[in-house]
BAKEPA-331783 format. One record per atom (N, C-alpha, C, O): x, y, z. Coordinates in steps of 0.2 Angstrom, whole numbers, padded with zeros to 4 digits, always signed. Example, Ala and Ser with C-alpha at 12.3 -4.5 7.8 and 13.67 -1.06 7.14 Angstrom:
// BAKEPA-331783
+0066-0028+0039 +0062-0022+0039 +0066-0016+0039 +0071-0017+0042 +0064-0011+0035 +0068-0005+0036 +0064+0000+0039 +0067+0006+0040 
END
This chain:
// BAKEPA-331783
-0172-0047-0106 -0174-0041-0103 -0179-0042-0097 -0179-0038-0093 -0183-0047-0098 -0188-0048-0092 -0185-0050-0086 -0187-0048-0080 -0179-0054-0086 -0176-0056-0080 -0173-0050-0077 -0173-0049-0071 -0170-0045-0081 -0167-0039-0078 -0172-0035-0075 -0171-0032-0070 -0178-0034-0078 -0183-0030-0075 -0186-0033-0068 -0187-0030-0063 -0186-0040-0068 -0188-0043-0062 -0183-0042-0056 -0185-0041-0051 -0176-0042-0058 -0171-0041-0053 -0171-0034-0051 -0170-0033-0045 -0172-0029-0055 -0173-0022-0053 -0179-0021-0049 -0178-0017-0044 -0184-0024-0050 -0190-0024-0046 -0189-0027-0039 -0191-0024-0034 -0186-0032-0039 -0184-0036-0033 -0179-0031-0028 -0180-0031-0022 -0174-0029-0032 -0170-0024-0028 -0173-0018-0025 -0172-0016-0020 -0177-0015-0029 -0181-0009-0027 -0186-0011-0021 -0186-0007-0017 -0189-0017-0021 -0193-0019-0016 -0189-0020-0010 -0191-0018-0004 -0183-0023-0010 -0179-0024-0004 -0176-0017-0002 -0176-0016+0004 -0175-0012-0006 -0173-0006-0004 -0178-0002+0000 -0177+0001+0006 -0184-0002-0002 -0190+0001+0001 -0191-0003+0008 -0193+0000+0013 -0190-0009+0008 -0191-0013+0015 -0186-0011+0020 -0187-0010+0026 -0180-0010+0017 -0174-0008+0022 -0176-0001+0024 -0175+0001+0030 -0178+0004+0020 -0180+0011+0022 -0185+0010+0027 -0185+0014+0032 -0191+0006+0026 -0196+0006+0031 -0194+0003+0038 -0196+0006+0043 -0189-0002+0038 -0186-0004+0044 -0182+0001+0047 -0183+0001+0054 -0178+0005+0044 -0174+0010+0047 -0179+0016+0050 -0177+0018+0055 -0185+0017+0047 -0189+0022+0050 -0192+0020+0056 -0195+0024+0060 -0192+0013+0058 -0196+0011+0064 -0191+0009+0070 -0193+0007+0075 -0184+0011+0069 -0179+0010+0074 -0175+0016+0075 -0175+0021+0071 -0172+0016+0081 -0167+0021+0083 -0161+0018+0084 -0160+0012+0086 -0155+0022+0083 -0149+0020+0084 -0147+0024+0090 -0148+0030+0090 -0144+0021+0095 -0141+0025+0101 -0135+0022+0103 -0133+0017+0102 -0131+0027+0107 -0125+0025+0111 -0126+0029+0117 -0129+0034+0117 -0122+0027+0122 -0122+0030+0129 -0115+0033+0130 -0110+0030+0129 -0115+0040+0132 -0109+0043+0134 -0109+0044+0142 -0114+0047+0144 -0104+0042+0145 -0103+0044+0152 -0100+0051+0153 -0094+0052+0152 -0104+0055+0155 -0102+0062+0155 -0101+0064+0163 -0101+0070+0165 -0100+0059+0167 -0099+0060+0174 -0092+0059+0176 -0088+0058+0171 -0090+0060+0182 -0083+0059+0184 -0082+0052+0187 -0076+0051+0189 -0087+0048+0187 -0087+0041+0190 -0087+0036+0185 -0091+0037+0180 -0083+0031+0185 -0083+0025+0180 -0090+0022+0181 -0092+0021+0187 -0093+0020+0175 -0099+0015+0175 -0096+0008+0175 -0094+0007+0169 -0097+0004+0180 -0095-0003+0179 -0099-0007+0174 -0096-0011+0171 -0105-0005+0173 -0110-0008+0168 -0115-0003+0166 -0117+0001+0170 -0117-0003+0160 -0123+0001+0157 -0127-0004+0154 -0125-0008+0149 -0134-0003+0155 -0139-0007+0152 -0144-0002+0149 -0146+0003+0151 -0146-0004+0143 -0151+0000+0139 -0156-0005+0136 -0154-0010+0134 -0162-0003+0136 -0168-0007+0133 -0173-0009+0138 -0174-0006+0143 -0177-0014+0135 -0184-0016+0139 -0183-0023+0140 -0185-0027+0136 -0181-0025+0147 -0180-0032+0148 -0187-0037+0147 -0186-0042+0144 -0193-0034+0148 -0199-0038+0146 -0200-0040+0139 -0203-0044+0137 -0196-0036+0135 -0197-0037+0127 -0191-0040+0124 -0190-0041+0118 -0186-0042+0129 -0180-0045+0126 -0175-0040+0123 -0170-0042+0119 -0176-0033+0124 -0171-0029+0121 -0167-0025+0126 -0164-0020+0125 -0165-0029+0132 -0161-0026+0137 -0154-0028+0135 -0152-0034+0135 -0150-0023+0133 -0143-0024+0131 -0138-0022+0136 -0139-0016+0138 -0133-0026+0137 -0128-0024+0142 -0122-0021+0138 -0119-0024+0133 -0121-0014+0139 -0116-0011+0135 -0109-0011+0138 -0104-0008+0135 -0108-0014+0144 -0102-0015+0147 -0100-0009+0151 -0104-0005+0152 -0094-0009+0153 -0091-0003+0157 -0090+0003+0152 -0088+0003+0147 -0090+0009+0156 -0089+0015+0152 -0085+0020+0157 -0088+0021+0163 -0079+0021+0156 -0075+0026+0160 -0078+0033+0159 -0081+0034+0154 -0076+0038+0163 -0078+0045+0162 -0076+0047+0155 -0070+0046+0153 -0080+0050+0151 -0079+0053+0144 -0079+0048+0139 -0079+0050+0133 -0080+0041+0140 -0081+0036+0135 -0088+0036+0133 -0093+0038+0136 -0089+0033+0126 -0095+0032+0123 -0096+0025+0121 -0091+0022+0119 -0101+0022+0122 -0103+0015+0120 -0103+0014+0113 -0103+0019+0109 -0103+0008+0111 -0105+0006+0104 -0112+0008+0102 -0116+0009+0107 -0113+0008+0096 -0120+0009+0094 -0124+0003+0095 -0122-0003+0094 -0131+0004+0096 -0136-0002+0096 -0142+0001+0093 -0143+0007+0093 -0146-0004+0090 -0152-0002+0087 -0158-0005+0091 -0158-0011+0093 -0163-0001+0092 -0169-0003+0096 -0175-0001+0092 -0175+0004+0089 -0181-0004+0094 -0187-0001+0091 -0188+0006+0093 -0187+0008+0099 -0191+0010+0089 -0193+0017+0090 -0199+0017+0094 -0204+0021+0092 -0200+0013+0099 -0205+0013+0104 -0202+0015+0111 -0198+0012+0113 -0205+0020+0114 -0202+0023+0120 -0200+0018+0126 -0195+0018+0128 -0204+0013+0127 -0202+0008+0132 -0195+0004+0131 -0192+0002+0135 -0193+0004+0124 -0187+0000+0123 -0181+0005+0124 -0175+0002+0125 -0181+0011+0125 -0175+0015+0126 -0176+0020+0131 -0171+0024+0133 -0182+0021+0135 -0183+0026+0140 -0179+0026+0146 -0177+0031+0148 -0177+0020+0148 -0173+0019+0154 -0166+0017+0153 -0165+0012+0149 -0161+0020+0156 -0154+0018+0156 -0152+0016+0163 -0153+0020+0168 -0149+0010+0164 -0147+0008+0170 -0140+0008+0171 -0136+0005+0166 -0137+0010+0176 -0129+0010+0177 -0127+0007+0184 -0130+0009+0189 -0122+0003+0183 -0119+0000+0189 -0113+0005+0191 -0109+0005+0187 -0114+0008+0197 -0108+0011+0200 -0104+0007+0205 -0106+0001+0205 -0099+0010+0208 -0095+0006+0212 -0099+0002+0218 -0098-0003+0219 -0104+0006+0221 -0107+0003+0227 -0115+0003+0226 -0118+0001+0230 -0117+0005+0220 -0125+0005+0219 -0126+0005+0212 -0122+0006+0208 -0133+0004+0211 -0135+0004+0204 -0140+0010+0203 -0145+0011+0208 -0140+0014+0198 -0145+0019+0197 -0148+0019+0190 -0145+0016+0186 -0154+0021+0190 -0158+0021+0184 -0160+0028+0182 -0163+0032+0186 -0159+0030+0176 -0161+0037+0173 -0167+0036+0168 -0166+0031+0164 -0172+0040+0168 -0177+0040+0163 -0177+0046+0159 -0176+0051+0161 -0177+0044+0152 -0177+0050+0147 -0184+0053+0148 -0189+0050+0148 -0183+0060+0149 -0189+0064+0150 -0192+0066+0143 -0188+0067+0138 -0198+0068+0143 -0201+0070+0137 -0205+0065+0133 -0206+0059+0135 -0206+0067+0126 -0210+0062+0122 -0205+0057+0118 -0199+0058+0119 -0208+0053+0115 -0204+0048+0111 -0200+0051+0106 -0202+0056+0103 -0194+0048+0105 -0190+0051+0100 -0192+0049+0093 -0195+0043+0092 -0190+0053+0088 -0191+0051+0081 -0186+0046+0079 -0180+0046+0082 -0187+0041+0074 -0182+0037+0072 -0176+0041+0070 -0177+0046+0066 -0170+0038+0071 -0164+0042+0069 -0158+0039+0074 -0159+0034+0077 -0153+0043+0074 -0147+0041+0078 -0146+0046+0084 -0147+0053+0083 -0145+0044+0090 -0145+0048+0096 -0139+0046+0101 -0137+0040+0101 -0136+0051+0104 -0131+0049+0109 -0135+0051+0116 -0137+0057+0117 -0135+0046+0121 -0138+0048+0127 -0133+0050+0132 -0128+0046+0134 -0133+0056+0134 -0127+0059+0138 -0130+0058+0145 -0135+0060+0147 -0126+0054+0149 -0127+0052+0156 -0123+0056+0161 -0117+0056+0161 -0126+0059+0166 -0122+0063+0171 -0126+0061+0178 -0131+0058+0178 -0122+0061+0183 -0124+0060+0190 -0126+0067+0193 -0122+0071+0193 -0132+0067+0196 -0135+0073+0199 -0131+0074+0206 -0131+0069+0210 -0128+0080+0207 -0124+0081+0213 -0128+0081+0219 -0125+0080+0224 -0134+0083+0219 -0138+0084+0225 -0141+0077+0227 -0141+0076+0233 -0143+0073+0223 -0146+0066+0225 -0143+0060+0222 -0145+0055+0224 -0138+0061+0218 -0134+0055+0215 -0138+0052+0210 -0135+0046+0208 -0144+0054+0208 -0147+0051+0203 -0144+0052+0196 -0140+0056+0195 -0146+0047+0191 -0144+0047+0184 -0148+0052+0180 -0154+0051+0180 -0145+0057+0177 -0149+0061+0172 -0147+0060+0165 -0141+0059+0164 -0152+0058+0161 -0151+0056+0154 -0154+0061+0149 -0159+0063+0150 -0150+0064+0144 -0152+0068+0139 -0150+0065+0132 -0145+0063+0131 -0155+0065+0128 -0154+0062+0121 -0152+0068+0116 -0155+0073+0116 -0146+0067+0113 -0144+0072+0108 -0144+0069+0101 -0141+0063+0100 -0147+0072+0097 -0148+0069+0090 -0142+0069+0086 -0138+0075+0086 -0140+0064+0083 -0134+0063+0079 -0136+0063+0072 -0132+0062+0067 -0142+0064+0070 -0145+0063+0063 -0144+0069+0059 -0145+0070+0054 
END
């Protein structure tokens, strides 16, 4: 009986640790909502080692999910390589709460800049 109780306590502790870990991270994916193909998409914070290359995204495509720390510098900027130039979009507003988000990326018709909006998937 003592062994069973010990295993249950260990499993309960592991579950709490996993929940605490999930509360400190966000899951995100990037959607190309523009009419131009993105040759490469990068998300993350290069100085902290969380700069992830999500590869190419054609118009209408959505990237795979990735998990980043729920700290604004890790997900604030999205960088996109277009056919002839590279653009960076900055997520406007405050830090996101831990959860799952789709970052919808469009190109501004006036200046060609990258516009990024976070849509909650949680």
